[in-house]
Each structure stands twice: as structure tokens, then as C-alpha cells.
N, CA, C and O atoms as a Tripos MOL2 file, in Angstrom:
@<TRIPOS>MOLECULE
protein
  244   243    61     0     0
PROTEIN
NO_CHARGES

@<TRIPOS>ATOM
      1 N         -16.2040  -22.3930   -7.1360 N.3       1 MET1
      2 CA        -15.6610  -21.1700   -7.5690 C.3       1 MET1
      3 C         -15.4780  -19.9120   -6.4610 C.2       1 MET1
      4 O         -16.3820  -19.8150   -5.6310 O.2       1 MET1
      5 N         -14.7130  -19.2420   -6.4120 N.am      2 PRO2
      6 CA        -14.7090  -18.3400   -5.2450 C.3       2 PRO2
      7 C         -15.3930  -17.3220   -5.5250 C.2       2 PRO2
      8 O         -15.6710  -16.9890   -6.6770 O.2       2 PRO2
      9 N         -15.7990  -16.6140   -4.3210 N.am      3 ASP3
     10 CA        -17.0340  -15.5420   -4.6520 C.3       3 ASP3
     11 C         -16.2190  -14.2670   -4.4470 C.2       3 ASP3
     12 O         -16.2650  -13.6620   -3.3760 O.2       3 ASP3
     13 N         -15.5090  -13.8800   -5.4270 N.am      4 TYR4
     14 CA        -14.5390  -12.5970   -5.7470 C.3       4 TYR4
     15 C         -15.3390  -11.5310   -5.2710 C.2       4 TYR4
     16 O         -14.6950  -10.6930   -4.6400 O.2       4 TYR4
     17 N         -16.5660  -11.3090   -5.3850 N.am      5 ARG5
     18 CA        -17.5950  -10.1030   -5.2900 C.3       5 ARG5
     19 C         -17.5030   -9.6190   -3.7080 C.2       5 ARG5
     20 O         -17.0850   -8.5710   -3.2150 O.2       5 ARG5
     21 N         -18.1130  -10.9140   -3.0650 N.am      6 SER6
     22 CA        -17.9120  -10.8310   -1.6910 C.3       6 SER6
     23 C         -16.6750  -10.3430   -0.9410 C.2       6 SER6
     24 O         -16.6980   -9.7580    0.1410 O.2       6 SER6
     25 N         -15.5110  -10.6820   -1.7070 N.am      7 GLN7
     26 CA        -14.1950  -10.8210   -1.0580 C.3       7 GLN7
     27 C         -13.8980   -9.2800   -1.1940 C.2       7 GLN7
     28 O         -13.5600   -8.5450   -0.2660 O.2       7 GLN7
     29 N         -14.0610   -8.9570   -2.3650 N.am      8 TYR8
     30 CA        -13.7110   -7.5260   -2.9530 C.3       8 TYR8
     31 C         -14.6480   -6.5950   -1.5890 C.2       8 TYR8
     32 O         -14.0660   -5.8920   -0.7620 O.2       8 TYR8
     33 N         -15.7260   -6.7440   -1.6140 N.am      9 TYR9
     34 CA        -16.7040   -5.7810   -0.5850 C.3       9 TYR9
     35 C         -16.0300   -5.8240    1.0170 C.2       9 TYR9
     36 O         -15.9350   -4.8750    1.7940 O.2       9 TYR9
     37 N         -15.7050   -6.9030    1.1790 N.am     10 LYS10
     38 CA        -15.1570   -7.1850    2.5740 C.3      10 LYS10
     39 C         -13.6900   -6.5670    2.5830 C.2      10 LYS10
     40 O         -13.2110   -6.1150    3.6230 O.2      10 LYS10
     41 N         -13.1000   -6.5690    1.5500 N.am     11 LEU11
     42 CA        -11.7390   -5.9150    1.5600 C.3      11 LEU11
     43 C         -12.1100   -4.3600    1.6130 C.2      11 LEU11
     44 O         -11.6940   -3.6470    2.5260 O.2      11 LEU11
     45 N         -12.9530   -3.8570    0.5360 N.am     12 PHE12
     46 CA        -13.2260   -2.5760    0.6800 C.3      12 PHE12
     47 C         -13.8180   -1.8590    1.8100 C.2      12 PHE12
     48 O         -13.6670   -0.6680    2.0810 O.2      12 PHE12
     49 N         -14.5260   -2.7500    2.4490 N.am     13 ARG13
     50 CA        -15.1050   -2.0990    3.7960 C.3      13 ARG13
     51 C         -13.8180   -1.9450    4.9630 C.2      13 ARG13
     52 O         -13.5910   -0.9710    5.6810 O.2      13 ARG13
     53 N         -13.1700   -3.0720    4.8970 N.am     14 ALA14
     54 CA        -11.9730   -2.8340    5.9180 C.3      14 ALA14
     55 C         -11.0210   -1.7060    5.3200 C.2      14 ALA14
     56 O         -10.2960   -1.1640    6.1550 O.2      14 ALA14
     57 N         -10.9220   -1.3190    4.1570 N.am     15 MET15
     58 CA        -10.2790   -0.2680    4.0110 C.3      15 MET15
     59 C         -10.8060    1.2450    4.2840 C.2      15 MET15
     60 O         -10.2270    2.2650    4.6570 O.2      15 MET15
     61 N         -11.9580    0.9960    3.9870 N.am     16 GLU16
     62 CA        -13.0050    2.3450    4.4110 C.3      16 GLU16
     63 C         -12.6790    2.6050    5.8730 C.2      16 GLU16
     64 O         -12.3460    3.7090    6.3030 O.2      16 GLU16
     65 N         -12.8150    1.3560    6.7000 N.am     17 LYS17
     66 CA        -12.8370    1.5580    8.0810 C.3      17 LYS17
     67 C         -11.5900    2.0880    8.5390 C.2      17 LYS17
     68 O         -11.6300    2.9240    9.4420 O.2      17 LYS17
     69 N          -9.9170    1.5530    7.8140 N.am     18 ALA18
     70 CA         -8.8330    1.9780    8.1750 C.3      18 ALA18
     71 C          -8.7060    3.4340    7.9580 C.2      18 ALA18
     72 O          -8.2880    4.1660    8.8550 O.2      18 ALA18
     73 N          -9.0850    3.9210    6.6860 N.am     19 ILE19
     74 CA         -9.1670    5.2780    6.3180 C.3      19 ILE19
     75 C          -9.8160    6.0500    7.2170 C.2      19 ILE19
     76 O          -9.3890    7.1940    7.3740 O.2      19 ILE19
     77 N         -10.7090    5.7030    7.8150 N.am     20 SER20
     78 CA        -11.6160    6.3010    8.7830 C.3      20 SER20
     79 C         -11.0770    6.5800   10.0670 C.2      20 SER20
     80 O         -11.3290    7.6290   10.6600 O.2      20 SER20
     81 N         -10.2430    5.5580   10.5850 N.am     21 ILE21
     82 CA         -9.4690    5.5400   11.6200 C.3      21 ILE21
     83 C          -8.3150    6.5810   11.6390 C.2      21 ILE21
     84 O          -8.0490    7.3620   12.5530 O.2      21 ILE21
     85 N          -7.7650    6.4530   10.6000 N.am     22 LEU22
     86 CA         -6.2690    7.2740   10.3380 C.3      22 LEU22
     87 C          -6.9520    8.6420   10.3830 C.2      22 LEU22
     88 O          -6.5100    9.3800   11.2630 O.2      22 LEU22
     89 N          -8.0380    9.1920    9.5450 N.am     23 ILE23
     90 CA         -8.5810   10.2920    9.4920 C.3      23 ILE23
     91 C          -8.9270   10.9720   11.2090 C.2      23 ILE23
     92 O          -8.4290   11.9890   11.6900 O.2      23 ILE23
     93 N          -9.6980   10.2440   11.7160 N.am     24 ASP24
     94 CA        -10.1040   10.5590   13.1090 C.3      24 ASP24
     95 C          -8.8180   10.7970   14.0050 C.2      24 ASP24
     96 O          -8.8330   11.6920   14.8500 O.2      24 ASP24
     97 N          -7.9180   10.1470   13.8540 N.am     25 ALA25
     98 CA         -6.7600   10.1650   14.5130 C.3      25 ALA25
     99 C          -5.9030   11.2610   14.1410 C.2      25 ALA25
    100 O          -5.1070   11.6200   15.0100 O.2      25 ALA25
    101 N          -5.8890   11.9030   12.9800 N.am     26 GLN26
    102 CA         -5.3630   13.0370   12.3690 C.3      26 GLN26
    103 C          -6.0300   14.3330   13.0050 C.2      26 GLN26
    104 O          -5.4610   15.3040   13.5040 O.2      26 GLN26
    105 N          -7.3500   14.0950   12.8560 N.am     27 CYS27
    106 CA         -8.0640   15.1360   13.2800 C.3      27 CYS27
    107 C          -8.0260   15.6780   14.8440 C.2      27 CYS27
    108 O          -8.1410   16.8630   15.1550 O.2      27 CYS27
    109 N          -7.8220   14.4610   15.8650 N.am     28 SER28
    110 CA         -7.3400   14.4450   17.0430 C.3      28 SER28
    111 C          -6.1100   15.0530   17.4620 C.2      28 SER28
    112 O          -5.9830   15.9110   18.3360 O.2      28 SER28
    113 N          -5.3490   14.6060   16.8610 N.am     29 ALA29
    114 CA         -3.7680   14.9810   16.8820 C.3      29 ALA29
    115 C          -3.7030   16.6140   16.4400 C.2      29 ALA29
    116 O          -3.0200   17.3280   17.1740 O.2      29 ALA29
    117 N          -4.4160   17.2860   15.2100 N.am     30 GLU30
    118 CA         -4.7200   18.4640   15.0550 C.3      30 GLU30
    119 C          -5.2040   19.1590   15.9710 C.2      30 GLU30
    120 O          -4.5540   20.0980   16.4300 O.2      30 GLU30
    121 N          -6.5570   18.8220   16.4700 N.am     31 GLU31
    122 CA         -7.0150   19.5310   17.6860 C.3      31 GLU31
    123 C          -6.2900   19.4370   18.8880 C.2      31 GLU31
    124 O          -6.7340   20.3070   19.6370 O.2      31 GLU31
    125 N          -5.3800   18.7960   19.4410 N.am     32 ALA32
    126 CA         -4.6640   18.5120   20.3070 C.3      32 ALA32
    127 C          -3.4470   19.5910   20.3550 C.2      32 ALA32
    128 O          -3.0650   20.1600   21.3770 O.2      32 ALA32
    129 N          -2.8710   19.7730   18.9400 N.am     33 ILE33
    130 CA         -1.9530   20.8380   18.9540 C.3      33 ILE33
    131 C          -2.6190   22.1370   18.9250 C.2      33 ILE33
    132 O          -2.1350   23.0490   19.5970 O.2      33 ILE33
    133 N          -3.6670   22.3310   18.2300 N.am     34 ILE34
    134 CA         -4.5280   23.7320   18.1400 C.3      34 ILE34
    135 C          -4.8360   24.2320   19.6860 C.2      34 ILE34
    136 O          -4.6350   25.3440   20.1740 O.2      34 ILE34
    137 N          -5.2400   23.3680   20.1290 N.am     35 SER35
    138 CA         -5.5910   23.7550   21.6710 C.3      35 SER35
    139 C          -4.3940   23.8130   22.8210 C.2      35 SER35
    140 O          -4.5730   24.0880   24.0070 O.2      35 SER35
    141 N          -3.3720   23.5500   22.3090 N.am     36 GLU36
    142 CA         -2.1180   23.7100   23.4040 C.3      36 GLU36
    143 C          -1.6840   25.4040   23.0350 C.2      36 GLU36
    144 O          -1.8910   26.0190   21.9890 O.2      36 GLU36
    145 N          -1.1610   25.7720   24.0250 N.am     37 ASP37
    146 CA         -0.7090   27.0570   24.2410 C.3      37 ASP37
    147 C           0.2070   27.3740   23.3320 C.2      37 ASP37
    148 O           0.9860   26.4500   23.0980 O.2      37 ASP37
    149 N           0.4570   28.7140   22.5200 N.am     38 GLU38
    150 CA          1.4560   28.6440   21.3460 C.3      38 GLU38
    151 C           2.6700   28.6560   21.8390 C.2      38 GLU38
    152 O           3.5380   28.3640   21.0160 O.2      38 GLU38
    153 N           3.1000   28.9440   23.1180 N.am     39 GLU39
    154 CA          4.4640   28.9500   23.4180 C.3      39 GLU39
    155 C           5.0760   27.6880   23.3820 C.2      39 GLU39
    156 O           6.3060   27.7250   23.3430 O.2      39 GLU39
    157 N           4.5230   26.5270   23.3860 N.am     40 ASN40
    158 CA          4.7660   25.1360   23.1970 C.3      40 ASN40
    159 C           5.3650   24.7870   21.8160 C.2      40 ASN40
    160 O           6.2690   23.9980   21.5400 O.2      40 ASN40
    161 N           4.6190   25.5880   21.0200 N.am     41 ILE41
    162 CA          5.0310   25.2570   19.6370 C.3      41 ILE41
    163 C           6.2670   25.7840   18.8280 C.2      41 ILE41
    164 O           6.3720   26.9810   18.5570 O.2      41 ILE41
    165 N           7.0720   24.9820   18.5030 N.am     42 ILE42
    166 CA          8.5770   25.2430   18.1410 C.3      42 ILE42
    167 C           8.3870   24.7800   16.8000 C.2      42 ILE42
    168 O           7.9640   23.6810   16.4430 O.2      42 ILE42
    169 N           8.8650   26.0550   15.8810 N.am     43 VAL43
    170 CA          9.0900   25.7570   14.1510 C.3      43 VAL43
    171 C          10.5770   25.1740   14.3120 C.2      43 VAL43
    172 O          11.4600   25.8350   14.8580 O.2      43 VAL43
    173 N          10.7760   23.9610   13.8250 N.am     44 ILE44
    174 CA         11.9030   23.2920   13.7180 C.3      44 ILE44
    175 C          12.9120   24.2290   12.9620 C.2      44 ILE44
    176 O          13.9590   24.3190   13.6040 O.2      44 ILE44
    177 N          12.9210   24.9240   11.8440 N.am     45 THR45
    178 CA         13.8900   25.8110   11.4190 C.3      45 THR45
    179 C          14.4110   26.6770   12.3030 C.2      45 THR45
    180 O          15.6120   26.7470   12.5660 O.2      45 THR45
    181 N          13.2550   27.5810   12.9460 N.am     46 GLU46
    182 CA         13.7560   28.4780   13.7370 C.3      46 GLU46
    183 C          14.4210   27.8490   14.5800 C.2      46 GLU46
    184 O          15.5590   28.2890   14.7480 O.2      46 GLU46
    185 N          14.0150   26.6230   15.4180 N.am     47 ALA47
    186 CA         14.7910   26.0720   16.6350 C.3      47 ALA47
    187 C          16.2700   25.8110   16.2230 C.2      47 ALA47
    188 O          17.2300   26.1210   16.9290 O.2      47 ALA47
    189 N          16.3420   25.2790   15.1490 N.am     48 MET48
    190 CA         17.7590   25.2150   14.6410 C.3      48 MET48
    191 C          18.5750   26.2370   14.4210 C.2      48 MET48
    192 O          19.7970   26.1200   14.5030 O.2      48 MET48
    193 N          17.9670   27.3500   14.1180 N.am     49 THR49
    194 CA         19.1350   28.6210   14.1160 C.3      49 THR49
    195 C          19.1770   29.1350   15.5560 C.2      49 THR49
    196 O          20.1350   29.8400   15.8740 O.2      49 THR49
    197 N          18.1900   28.8380   16.4960 N.am     50 GLN50
    198 CA         18.6990   29.2500   17.8100 C.3      50 GLN50
    199 C          19.4460   28.3590   18.6670 C.2      50 GLN50
    200 O          19.8440   28.7130   19.7770 O.2      50 GLN50
    201 N          19.6770   27.0410   18.1070 N.am     51 GLY51
    202 CA         20.4690   26.2980   18.7520 C.3      51 GLY51
    203 C          19.7570   25.3250   19.6390 C.2      51 GLY51
    204 O          20.4330   24.5150   20.2730 O.2      51 GLY51
    205 N          18.4370   25.3340   19.7410 N.am     52 ILE52
    206 CA         17.7550   24.4740   20.4070 C.3      52 ILE52
    207 C          17.6290   23.1690   19.7120 C.2      52 ILE52
    208 O          17.7870   22.1930   20.4440 O.2      52 ILE52
    209 N          17.4480   22.9980   18.7970 N.am     53 VAL53
    210 CA         17.4930   21.9820   18.0590 C.3      53 VAL53
    211 C          18.8830   21.3870   17.1250 C.2      53 VAL53
    212 O          19.3540   22.2510   16.3860 O.2      53 VAL53
    213 N          19.3920   20.3900   17.0900 N.am     54 SER54
    214 CA         20.6440   20.1390   16.5190 C.3      54 SER54
    215 C          20.3870   19.4260   15.0530 C.2      54 SER54
    216 O          19.3770   18.7320   14.9340 O.2      54 SER54
    217 N          21.1180   19.5550   14.1420 N.am     55 ASP55
    218 CA         20.9880   19.0730   12.8690 C.3      55 ASP55
    219 C          20.3090   17.5610   13.0470 C.2      55 ASP55
    220 O          19.3620   17.2490   12.3250 O.2      55 ASP55
    221 N          20.6500   16.9630   13.6890 N.am     56 ASP56
    222 CA         20.3390   15.6810   13.6310 C.3      56 ASP56
    223 C          18.6760   15.6070   14.2700 C.2      56 ASP56
    224 O          18.1320   14.5100   14.4010 O.2      56 ASP56
    225 N          18.1050   16.6430   14.5680 N.am     57 ASN57
    226 CA         16.8980   16.8820   15.1130 C.3      57 ASN57
    227 C          16.6480   16.3300   16.8180 C.2      57 ASN57
    228 O          15.5500   16.0840   17.3150 O.2      57 ASN57
    229 N          18.0410   16.2230   17.5330 N.am     58 GLU58
    230 CA         17.9550   16.1290   18.8930 C.3      58 GLU58
    231 C          17.6370   17.5270   19.6690 C.2      58 GLU58
    232 O          18.3370   18.4990   19.3850 O.2      58 GLU58
    233 N          16.6910   17.6470   20.5550 N.am     59 LEU59
    234 CA         16.4700   18.7320   21.3550 C.3      59 LEU59
    235 C          17.5500   18.8570   22.2110 C.2      59 LEU59
    236 O          18.1700   17.8880   22.6480 O.2      59 LEU59
    237 N          17.8400   20.1940   22.5080 N.am     60 SER60
    238 CA         18.8310   20.3370   23.6600 C.3      60 SER60
    239 C          18.5150   21.5900   24.5110 C.2      60 SER60
    240 O          19.0580   22.6950   24.4950 O.2      60 SER60
    241 N          17.3860   21.0740   25.3320 N.am     61 LEU61
    242 CA         16.8310   22.3470   26.0810 C.3      61 LEU61
    243 C          17.5980   22.4090   27.4070 C.2      61 LEU61
    244 O          17.3700   23.3130   28.2100 O.2      61 LEU61
@<TRIPOS>BOND
     1     1     2 1
     2     2     3 1
     3     3     4 2
     4     3     5 am
     5     5     6 1
     6     6     7 1
     7     7     8 2
     8     7     9 am
     9     9    10 1
    10    10    11 1
    11    11    12 2
    12    11    13 am
    13    13    14 1
    14    14    15 1
    15    15    16 2
    16    15    17 am
    17    17    18 1
    18    18    19 1
    19    19    20 2
    20    19    21 am
    21    21    22 1
    22    22    23 1
    23    23    24 2
    24    23    25 am
    25    25    26 1
    26    26    27 1
    27    27    28 2
    28    27    29 am
    29    29    30 1
    30    30    31 1
    31    31    32 2
    32    31    33 am
    33    33    34 1
    34    34    35 1
    35    35    36 2
    36    35    37 am
    37    37    38 1
    38    38    39 1
    39    39    40 2
    40    39    41 am
    41    41    42 1
    42    42    43 1
    43    43    44 2
    44    43    45 am
    45    45    46 1
    46    46    47 1
    47    47    48 2
    48    47    49 am
    49    49    50 1
    50    50    51 1
    51    51    52 2
    52    51    53 am
    53    53    54 1
    54    54    55 1
    55    55    56 2
    56    55    57 am
    57    57    58 1
    58    58    59 1
    59    59    60 2
    60    59    61 am
    61    61    62 1
    62    62    63 1
    63    63    64 2
    64    63    65 am
    65    65    66 1
    66    66    67 1
    67    67    68 2
    68    67    69 am
    69    69    70 1
    70    70    71 1
    71    71    72 2
    72    71    73 am
    73    73    74 1
    74    74    75 1
    75    75    76 2
    76    75    77 am
    77    77    78 1
    78    78    79 1
    79    79    80 2
    80    79    81 am
    81    81    82 1
    82    82    83 1
    83    83    84 2
    84    83    85 am
    85    85    86 1
    86    86    87 1
    87    87    88 2
    88    87    89 am
    89    89    90 1
    90    90    91 1
    91    91    92 2
    92    91    93 am
    93    93    94 1
    94    94    95 1
    95    95    96 2
    96    95    97 am
    97    97    98 1
    98    98    99 1
    99    99   100 2
   100    99   101 am
   101   101   102 1
   102   102   103 1
   103   103   104 2
   104   103   105 am
   105   105   106 1
   106   106   107 1
   107   107   108 2
   108   107   109 am
   109   109   110 1
   110   110   111 1
   111   111   112 2
   112   111   113 am
   113   113   114 1
   114   114   115 1
   115   115   116 2
   116   115   117 am
   117   117   118 1
   118   118   119 1
   119   119   120 2
   120   119   121 am
   121   121   122 1
   122   122   123 1
   123   123   124 2
   124   123   125 am
   125   125   126 1
   126   126   127 1
   127   127   128 2
   128   127   129 am
   129   129   130 1
   130   130   131 1
   131   131   132 2
   132   131   133 am
   133   133   134 1
   134   134   135 1
   135   135   136 2
   136   135   137 am
   137   137   138 1
   138   138   139 1
   139   139   140 2
   140   139   141 am
   141   141   142 1
   142   142   143 1
   143   143   144 2
   144   143   145 am
   145   145   146 1
   146   146   147 1
   147   147   148 2
   148   147   149 am
   149   149   150 1
   150   150   151 1
   151   151   152 2
   152   151   153 am
   153   153   154 1
   154   154   155 1
   155   155   156 2
   156   155   157 am
   157   157   158 1
   158   158   159 1
   159   159   160 2
   160   159   161 am
   161   161   162 1
   162   162   163 1
   163   163   164 2
   164   163   165 am
   165   165   166 1
   166   166   167 1
   167   167   168 2
   168   167   169 am
   169   169   170 1
   170   170   171 1
   171   171   172 2
   172   171   173 am
   173   173   174 1
   174   174   175 1
   175   175   176 2
   176   175   177 am
   177   177   178 1
   178   178   179 1
   179   179   180 2
   180   179   181 am
   181   181   182 1
   182   182   183 1
   183   183   184 2
   184   183   185 am
   185   185   186 1
   186   186   187 1
   187   187   188 2
   188   187   189 am
   189   189   190 1
   190   190   191 1
   191   191   192 2
   192   191   193 am
   193   193   194 1
   194   194   195 1
   195   195   196 2
   196   195   197 am
   197   197   198 1
   198   198   199 1
   199   199   200 2
   200   199   201 am
   201   201   202 1
   202   202   203 1
   203   203   204 2
   204   203   205 am
   205   205   206 1
   206   206   207 1
   207   207   208 2
   208   207   209 am
   209   209   210 1
   210   210   211 1
   211   211   212 2
   212   211   213 am
   213   213   214 1
   214   214   215 1
   215   215   216 2
   216   215   217 am
   217   217   218 1
   218   218   219 1
   219   219   220 2
   220   219   221 am
   221   221   222 1
   222   222   223 1
   223   223   224 2
   224   223   225 am
   225   225   226 1
   226   226   227 1
   227   227   228 2
   228   227   229 am
   229   229   230 1
   230   230   231 1
   231   231   232 2
   232   231   233 am
   233   233   234 1
   234   234   235 1
   235   235   236 2
   236   235   237 am
   237   237   238 1
   238   238   239 1
   239   239   240 2
   240   239   241 am
   241   241   242 1
   242   242   243 1
   243   243   244 2
@<TRIPOS>SUBSTRUCTURE
     1 MET1         2 RESIDUE 1 A MET
     2 PRO2         6 RESIDUE 1 A PRO
     3 ASP3        10 RESIDUE 1 A ASP
     4 TYR4        14 RESIDUE 1 A TYR
     5 ARG5        18 RESIDUE 1 A ARG
     6 SER6        22 RESIDUE 1 A SER
     7 GLN7        26 RESIDUE 1 A GLN
     8 TYR8        30 RESIDUE 1 A TYR
     9 TYR9        34 RESIDUE 1 A TYR
    10 LYS10       38 RESIDUE 1 A LYS
    11 LEU11       42 RESIDUE 1 A LEU
    12 PHE12       46 RESIDUE 1 A PHE
    13 ARG13       50 RESIDUE 1 A ARG
    14 ALA14       54 RESIDUE 1 A ALA
    15 MET15       58 RESIDUE 1 A MET
    16 GLU16       62 RESIDUE 1 A GLU
    17 LYS17       66 RESIDUE 1 A LYS
    18 ALA18       70 RESIDUE 1 A ALA
    19 ILE19       74 RESIDUE 1 A ILE
    20 SER20       78 RESIDUE 1 A SER
    21 ILE21       82 RESIDUE 1 A ILE
    22 LEU22       86 RESIDUE 1 A LEU
    23 ILE23       90 RESIDUE 1 A ILE
    24 ASP24       94 RESIDUE 1 A ASP
    25 ALA25       98 RESIDUE 1 A ALA
    26 GLN26      102 RESIDUE 1 A GLN
    27 CYS27      106 RESIDUE 1 A CYS
    28 SER28      110 RESIDUE 1 A SER
    29 ALA29      114 RESIDUE 1 A ALA
    30 GLU30      118 RESIDUE 1 A GLU
    31 GLU31      122 RESIDUE 1 A GLU
    32 ALA32      126 RESIDUE 1 A ALA
    33 ILE33      130 RESIDUE 1 A ILE
    34 ILE34      134 RESIDUE 1 A ILE
    35 SER35      138 RESIDUE 1 A SER
    36 GLU36      142 RESIDUE 1 A GLU
    37 ASP37      146 RESIDUE 1 A ASP
    38 GLU38      150 RESIDUE 1 A GLU
    39 GLU39      154 RESIDUE 1 A GLU
    40 ASN40      158 RESIDUE 1 A ASN
    41 ILE41      162 RESIDUE 1 A ILE
    42 ILE42      166 RESIDUE 1 A ILE
    43 VAL43      170 RESIDUE 1 A VAL
    44 ILE44      174 RESIDUE 1 A ILE
    45 THR45      178 RESIDUE 1 A THR
    46 GLU46      182 RESIDUE 1 A GLU
    47 ALA47      186 RESIDUE 1 A ALA
    48 MET48      190 RESIDUE 1 A MET
    49 THR49      194 RESIDUE 1 A THR
    50 GLN50      198 RESIDUE 1 A GLN
    51 GLY51      202 RESIDUE 1 A GLY
    52 ILE52      206 RESIDUE 1 A ILE
    53 VAL53      210 RESIDUE 1 A VAL
    54 SER54      214 RESIDUE 1 A SER
    55 ASP55      218 RESIDUE 1 A ASP
    56 ASP56      222 RESIDUE 1 A ASP
    57 ASN57      226 RESIDUE 1 A ASN
    58 GLU58      230 RESIDUE 1 A GLU
    59 LEU59      234 RESIDUE 1 A LEU
    60 SER60      238 RESIDUE 1 A SER
    61 LEU61      242 RESIDUE 1 A LEU
């Protein structure tokens, strides 16, 4: 008879690890964005109105 309990716990631990990796990656990305100069951050809607970004999200610097 298969040991479903151990399989469930193995799957659960793997999912917890994957979620933890994703959370760490998100935090790292947020920190990188926060630590950048504010001049480099472009709000897409504002950039579109200024003609910097086209409707298909292509940068035209």
C-alpha cells in the first residue's frame, strides 16, 4: 500500500520551499527597485502620454 502520508508531507515541504524562494526573489526585486534613483523609475501611463513608450510597450528612448 502506498505511503500517502509521507508523499503528502514531501509535496508540502517542496511547496513551502518554492513559495519561500518566490517570496525571497520578490523581496530582492523590490529592494533593488527601491534603492535605485527615482529618476530611473518610469510610470508606464505617464511614459505613454509623453511618447516614450508606444502602445505595444516598446521603449523609444
